[in-house]
N, C-alpha and C positions, 0 to 999 in steps of 0.2 A: 886574176881579176883584182880590181881595187874596190873594196867595200867600205861603207860607212854604216855604223850601227847607231840608230836613234832609238834610245830605250835600251840601255846597256845593262839592265838588271837581269832577273832570273832567266828570261827566255832569250832576249837579244844578246845579252852578254855571253850566254852559253854557246849559242851558234857562232857568234863572232870569234870567241876563243878557239873553237874548233877550226874555223876557217884560217885564223892566224897561225895556228899550230901546223896547218897543212901547207903553209908558205904563201898564202894570199896577203896582200897589202890591206890591212884592216885598221880603220880608225874608229874609236869609240867616242860617242857623244854622251857625256855624263855630267854630273854636278855634285857639289858638296863633298862629303866624306868619301863617297864611292869614287869620285874623280880623283881625289888626292891619293887614295889607296892604289888605284890603277897606275897612276904616275910613279908612285914611290916603290911599290912592291910588285906590280904586275897584276893581272887578273887570274885568279886561281879557280880551278874546277876540281871539286871532289865528287867522285862518281864510282859506281860499281864497275864501270868500264876502264877505270884507271884515273889517277889524279895527275894533274899537270898545271903549270903556270905559263902564261904567255906575257911577253912584253910587247906592248903596242901603243901607238900614240892615242892620247885621250884629250879631248877638248870640251869646253863648255860653249864654245863659239864655233858653229859649223863653217863659218866663213874662213876659218884657219885651215880647214880641210879642203874645201873646194869640190868641184864636180868629181864624181866617182862613177864606176861602172854599175854598181848595184848598191842601193840603200835598203837595209833591213829596218823596217819600221815596226817597233815592238813595244811602244809605251802603253801604259794603261790608258784606256779610252778617255777617262776623266781628265787626263793631262793633255788632251789634244789642243786645247786653246793655246798652250805654250809650245807644244812640240811641232804642230803643223807648220808654223812660220819658220821653223828651222830647215825645212826641206828644200826650198828654192836654191839656197846656197850650195847644196850638194848635187843638184840636178843639172845635167847638160842635155843636149838633144838626144843622146843615145843612152841615157841613164834609165835603168829599170828600178822602180821603187816597189819592193815586195812588202806588202803590209801583212803582218801576222797577228793583227789585233783580234780580240774576241768580237763576235757579232758580225754584222754585215754592213754596217754604216760606213766603215772605214774606207771602202772602195770609193764612194762618192766624195767623202771628205778629203781624201788624199788627191783625187783627180781634180778637185776644185782648186787645189793649190799648185799642182805640177802639170796638169793636163792629162787627159785620158790615155794618150799614147805612151805615157811613161809608167803606167800602173800594172802591176801583177798582184795577184792575191790568192790566198788559200789558208786553210787551217793548219795549225801545228798541234802535235800530240806529244807532250813532254811533261814531266813532273820535276820541277826545279824550284829552288828558293834562294833568295839572296840572304845568306846566313849572317853576313856581316860585310861591311865595306870591303870590296875586293875579293870576296869569296862567294862562289855559287855552288850549292850542293844539289846534286841530282839524286833522286830516289827512283829506283827502277832503271830500265835501260832504253825506254822509248825515246826517240829523238827524230820524229817523223814530220815532214812537211809535204803537203800535197798542194800544188799551186798551178796556176795557168793564167792565161789572158782573161780579162773580164770585160773588155770592150773590143769592138771590131769583129774580125773573123774568128769565130769560136768553134770551127769545124775540125781544125788540125792543131797539133802542138806547134807552137811558134818556135822559130830558130833560137830566139833568145832564151826561151824557157828550157830548151834542150841544153844549151850551153850552161845555164845556171844550174840545172839539175846535175850536170857532170861535175861542176865545181863543188856543189854541196856533197855529192856522193864521195868525191875524192877527199873530203874532210871528215869522213865517217858519219855523215848525216843521212838518215834514211829519207831520200827525196824522191818524189814522183811528180813528173810534169804531165799535165792533162790539157786537153784542148780548151775546156770551159772551166775556168777556176771558180765560177759561181756555184757549180754543182757541189763540190766537196765543202765549200764554204757554208752553203745553206744546209747541207745535210748534217754538218756538225752543229749549226745553229739550232736546227730542229730539236736536237738532243740537249744542247747546252742551256738554252734559255729556260725550258721547263725544269731541268735538273737543278740549275742554280736557283730558280724561283722556289721550288718546293723545299730543298734542303735549307735555303736561307730563311724562308718564312717559318719553317718548323724548328730551326736551330738544331737540326739533327743530321747525322750522316745518312747515307742512302739506306743502309740496312735497317735502321730504326723506322723508316717509312715503308719500305718494300714489304715488310712482314705484316703490316697492318691491313685488315680487311678493307677492301674497296679502294685502296690506294692505287693499285695498278690501273683501274678504270679511269680515275681522274687524271693520272699521269698520261695515259694514252690520249685522253681528250685534249690535254694541253699540247701534246705532240701534234695532234691533228690540226689544231688551230694554227700552229706555226707552219705546218706543211701546206695548208690551204693558202696562207699568205705567200709562200714561195711560189706556188703554182699560179696564183693571181698575178705575180710579177713576171711570169714567163720563164721561171727557172725549172728545167726538167729534172727534178730530183727523182730518185729511184721510186718505183711504185711500191716497193716493199720496205721503204725507209723506216716506218714505225715498227714493223716486226723486227727489223735488224737492230733497232735501238733497244727494244725490250729484251731481246736475246743478250745484248751486250750488258745491260744493267743487271740482268740475272747472274752474269758471270763475274762482276766486279766484287772486290772485298767489301763486306758490309760496313767497314769503317771509312769508306771513301767519302770525301767531302768535296763540294764544289769550291773553286777558288773564291767565289762570292761569299760562301759561308765562312771560309778561313779568314778572309778580310774582315767580315762582320764580327767574328769572335775576337779578333785582334784590335778592334776599335778603329779600323782603317776605313777609308772611303770605299764604296762598292760600285761596281759597274752596272747599276740598276738601269740606267738609261740605254746603254749599248745593248743590253740583253732584253729585259722585259719591256722597257719603254719603246724600244724599236719595234717590237712585235705589235704593240697596241697602236702606235702611230701608223705603221705601214698597213695594218689591218683596216683601220678607219679609211685611209686613202684609197684602198682597193675594194672597199665595201665588204670586207670579211669580218665577221663577228669573232671576237676573241675574249669571251667572258671570263674564262678561267685565268688566262694570263693577265687580264685587266685586274681581277681581284687580287692576285698575287703581287702585281705591280703596286697596287694601292697599299698593300701591307708593308712592302719594303721601301717605298719611296721616302718615308720619313727618316730612314737610316742612311740615306745616300752619302752624307758628308761625314760619317764616322759614328762616334758614340751615340747611344740612344738619347733621344730628346727627353728632357726632364720638365716637369711642371711644378711651379712653386705652389706650396700649399699654405 
């Protein structure tokens, strides 16, 4: 298959490198020092699963790549203003755009640019970081993508999803194709939005919160708010989704931080709108109250663009 990766950083770059290593025709869309490094030295992966480097084309102009079979869309959501306009040059009538972005807004945002018929979506589960230009470091061994159609017939796994799953699996990526990609997308969102909200607002990893009296109750309340929004939008998430999330959080290392907290601590922009803001806006539109998520959104919104705001005295 011919792939283009838009967002060739920690997530997109990792999956693109594995696909290139497996023999697929992969082109990376990148910029700045990262683009120069890929062109000069290749894209390197450092991982418990083994280190490797791939040589593949890298461009800052997707027009030089042209239409491909599959686009992996993995930029941070706050870069969508500049990233979404890159997609049309990569998309032909049969192209599938698989968005791996956090949150649930990406489905509509991508379809508005390339059309509903071209969109696949789902969550990914991976811990990677862009350590330096041209070098992605993976911690742990998870490299899982669960995806499917999000428009049209959602009763059976589509043929293109089956074909893409085979390509991903052949590149040693743990891939699962499902009939309705909205379900795993929202089930991750039900967990991720509150997890990012609480760890970010408290500036603490999950262990420092989970051990505090009463925290579990407010966390479950936030989970319930996001779940109600999902159901109001007609997404058939699991009836036990909250219990499954609580069980998962109980099992993770107490030092685990959300990516939002990591970005916040590093003085970077944070995905507050794609995570917390989306819950609040969608809740209002559906008539679902989200008071816990609204409060946390209000706390984190001032930090959206990076370093903490200062007030002259």
